[in-house]
C-alpha positions as CSV (number, residue, x, y, z in Angstrom):
1,M,136.2,86.2,126.8
2,L,136.5,84.5,123.1
3,A,133.3,82.8,123.4
4,L,131.3,85.8,124.3
5,I,133.4,87.9,121.6
6,G,132.1,84.9,119.2
7,K,128.8,84.7,120.3
8,T,128.4,88.4,119.7
9,V,129.6,88.0,116.4
10,L,127.8,85.3,115.1
11,F,124.8,86.9,116.3
12,Y,125.4,89.9,114.8
13,I,125.7,88.2,111.2
14,I,122.5,86.3,111.8
15,I,120.3,89.7,113.1
16,N,121.7,91.3,109.6
17,I,120.3,88.5,107.5
18,A,117.2,88.7,109.8
19,I,116.6,92.1,109.4
20,R,117.3,91.8,105.4
21,C,114.6,88.8,105.1
22,M,112.3,91.4,106.5
23,G,112.5,93.5,103.4
24,K,114.1,97.2,102.3
25,R,111.0,99.0,103.6
26,Q,111.5,98.2,107.3
27,V,115.3,98.5,107.1
28,G,114.6,102.4,105.9
29,E,111.9,102.7,108.5
30,L,109.9,101.3,111.4
31,S,106.0,100.9,111.8
32,T,104.4,99.8,115.1
33,S,104.9,96.1,114.4
34,E,108.2,96.1,113.3
35,I,109.4,98.3,116.3
36,I,108.0,95.4,118.3
37,V,110.0,92.6,116.3
38,A,113.2,94.5,116.4
39,L,113.2,95.5,120.2
40,L,112.1,91.4,120.6
41,I,115.0,90.5,118.5
42,S,117.5,92.5,120.4
43,E,116.2,90.9,123.8
44,V,116.1,87.2,122.7
45,A,119.5,87.7,120.9
46,A,121.0,89.1,123.9
47,A,120.1,86.4,126.2
48,P,122.3,83.8,125.0
49,I,125.1,86.0,124.8
50,V,125.2,86.9,128.4
51,D,123.8,83.8,129.7
52,S,126.2,80.4,129.0
53,A,123.4,78.8,130.6
54,I,120.9,79.5,127.4
55,P,121.3,77.3,124.4
56,M,122.3,79.7,121.6
57,K,119.9,77.9,119.3
58,N,117.3,79.1,121.6
59,G,117.8,82.5,120.5
60,I,118.7,82.0,116.9
61,V,115.3,79.7,116.5
62,A,113.4,82.9,118.8
63,V,115.2,85.5,116.2
64,F,113.7,83.9,112.6
65,V,110.4,82.9,114.5
66,L,109.8,86.6,115.0
67,V,111.0,87.7,111.5
68,G,108.7,84.9,109.9
69,M,105.9,86.7,111.8
70,E,106.9,90.2,110.5
71,V,106.9,88.4,107.2
72,L,103.7,86.9,108.1
73,Y,102.2,90.4,108.6
74,S,103.4,92.1,105.6
75,Y,101.9,89.3,104.0
76,L,98.4,89.9,105.1
77,S,98.8,93.3,104.9
78,L,99.1,93.1,101.4
79,K,96.5,90.7,100.8
80,F,94.1,91.7,103.0
81,P,93.5,95.7,103.2
82,F,91.3,95.7,105.9
83,F,94.0,93.9,108.2
84,L,96.5,96.7,107.8
85,I,93.8,99.4,108.6
86,L,92.6,97.2,111.6
87,T,96.6,97.0,112.7
88,Q,98.0,100.3,111.7
89,G,95.0,102.7,110.8
90,K,94.9,105.1,108.1
91,P,96.3,108.8,107.4
92,T,94.8,111.0,109.0
93,V,93.6,114.5,106.9
94,I,94.6,117.5,108.9
95,I,94.1,119.9,106.4
96,E,91.9,119.5,103.4
97,N,91.5,122.7,100.6
98,G,93.1,125.1,102.8
99,K,91.0,124.2,105.8
100,I,92.1,123.0,109.2
101,S,90.4,120.2,110.4
102,E,89.5,120.7,114.4
103,Q,88.5,117.3,114.6
104,A,91.7,115.7,113.4
105,L,93.6,117.8,115.6
106,R,91.9,115.9,118.6
107,K,92.2,112.7,117.2
108,T,96.1,112.8,116.7
109,R,96.6,115.0,119.9
110,L,98.2,117.4,117.7
111,T,97.9,121.2,118.8
112,I,98.2,124.3,116.1
113,A,101.4,125.2,117.5
114,E,102.9,121.7,116.7
115,L,101.3,121.8,113.3
116,N,103.1,125.2,112.4
117,E,106.6,124.0,113.9
118,E,106.0,120.8,111.3
119,L,105.2,123.2,108.4
120,R,108.1,125.6,109.3
121,I,110.3,122.4,109.1
122,K,109.0,121.9,105.8
123,N,109.6,125.2,104.9
124,I,105.9,126.2,104.1
125,N,103.4,128.1,105.4
126,L,99.7,127.8,106.4
127,K,98.4,129.8,103.9
128,D,100.1,127.7,101.3
129,V,98.7,124.1,102.4
130,Y,96.3,122.8,100.4
131,L,96.4,119.3,101.7
132,A,98.5,118.0,104.9
133,M,98.0,114.6,106.6
134,I,99.8,112.5,109.4
135,E,100.7,109.1,107.7
136,N,100.8,105.8,109.5
137,N,104.4,106.4,109.8
138,G,103.7,109.6,112.2
139,Q,105.3,111.9,109.7
140,L,103.6,115.2,108.3
141,S,102.9,114.8,104.6
142,V,102.2,118.1,103.0
143,I,100.8,119.0,99.3
144,P,101.1,122.9,98.8
145,T,98.8,124.9,96.7
146,N,99.3,125.4,92.7
147,E,100.2,128.9,93.4
148,S,102.7,128.2,96.1
149,A,104.3,124.8,94.6
150,G,107.9,124.9,93.4
151,I,108.1,128.5,91.3
152,T,105.0,129.7,92.3
153,R,102.4,131.0,89.9
154,R,101.4,133.7,92.4
155,D,104.7,135.6,91.4
156,L,103.7,135.3,87.8
157,G,100.4,136.7,88.3
158,I,99.0,133.4,86.7
159,R,95.4,132.3,88.2
160,V,95.2,128.3,88.0
161,D,92.4,125.8,89.0
162,E,92.9,124.6,92.8
163,Y,94.1,121.0,92.0
164,P,97.5,121.0,93.0
165,Q,97.8,117.0,92.3
166,D,96.3,113.7,91.4
167,F,95.0,111.0,93.6
168,A,95.3,107.4,93.4
169,V,91.7,105.7,92.4
170,I,92.9,102.5,92.1
171,L,96.1,100.9,93.6
172,D,96.9,97.3,93.2
173,G,93.5,96.4,92.1
174,R,91.4,97.8,94.9
175,I,89.6,101.8,94.0
176,S,90.0,104.2,96.9
177,E,86.0,105.6,97.2
178,G,87.7,108.5,99.4
179,N,89.8,109.5,96.9
180,L,87.1,109.5,94.1
181,K,85.1,111.5,96.2
182,R,88.1,114.0,96.7
183,I,87.9,114.6,92.9
184,G,84.5,114.9,92.4
185,K,84.2,111.3,90.6
186,N,82.7,108.0,91.2
187,K,82.7,104.5,90.4
188,Q,80.8,105.1,87.3
189,F,84.1,107.1,86.0
190,V,86.2,104.4,86.6
191,A,84.1,101.4,84.9
192,E,83.8,104.1,81.9
193,Y,87.5,104.4,81.7
194,L,88.5,100.7,82.4
195,K,85.7,99.7,79.8
196,S,87.6,102.4,77.2
197,K,90.8,100.7,77.8
198,K,89.4,97.2,77.1
199,V,90.1,96.2,80.9
200,S,87.2,93.9,82.7
201,S,87.8,94.5,86.1
202,P,89.8,97.2,88.6
203,K,91.4,93.8,89.9
204,E,93.9,94.1,86.4
205,V,94.6,97.4,87.2
206,L,98.1,98.0,88.9
207,V,97.6,102.0,89.3
208,M,95.4,104.5,88.1
209,Y,95.5,108.2,88.7
210,A,93.1,111.0,88.1
211,D,92.2,114.6,88.9
212,P,89.0,116.4,88.4
213,N,89.9,116.7,84.6
214,G,90.1,112.7,83.9
215,V,92.7,110.2,84.1
216,T,96.5,111.1,84.5
217,F,98.4,108.0,84.8
218,F,97.0,104.1,84.2
219,Q,99.1,100.9,84.2
220,K,97.8,97.3,84.0
221,K,99.7,94.8,86.1
222,G,102.1,92.8,84.2
223,C,103.7,95.6,82.3
224,F,107.0,95.8,83.5
225,S,108.6,93.7,80.7
226,K,109.1,95.9,77.3
227,E,107.2,93.3,75.3
228,K,104.2,93.7,77.4
229,Q,104.5,97.9,77.7
230,K,102.0,98.8,74.7
231,N,98.6,99.6,75.4
232,C,98.8,99.2,79.3
233,T,100.7,102.4,80.3
234,K,99.0,106.0,80.0
235,R,100.3,109.3,81.0
236,Q,98.7,112.6,80.4
237,K,100.4,114.6,78.0
238,K,101.0,118.2,78.8
239,A,99.4,120.8,77.4
């Protein structure tokens, strides 16, 4: 009995260390690959605990091999975007500019009733949705129209252009052509702005957000330290 308790405690500690090695994001929520790893870890860890004929080292090695595979998967996903798209897919836009995409509903096997349920949970009406999409983790994210965001401008009788938020046009050195198209811009817009900031390539940019009126946030890579922050971060000033 004491041996069983000892092995259980040991594997509890080992699995905690292994999960921490996978990173904080994995602890917060699991993607498809992470669910697979979690299930396999539970299986290989349980075997030496319940079967004394299986050496403990076999279970320990298997746990850390699985963690290593997950770390490698995360690295490949970070360095090669196509690998992430291949294994996890892309977010699916369900509602854009206030219009529901029937094709997207069929693709995600989401009914209108289920969509309405998700919107009720988020305490927002369908008519007040500007953009809604199914993220890779299966959650529905919603951006309300300008008139319906927070204390509504509709209540104050204020009319505004229907651009409730800016979009990421560069993330970690990579240009998002889809988001450029969404705000009515193209790569020439990006090139001209980078030239004005004396940046030779999008690969030097950590993040760049823009809306139809222009760039709203810009930061070069390597700007975290205070001595390097000058001239490498830009926020749009509020009117």
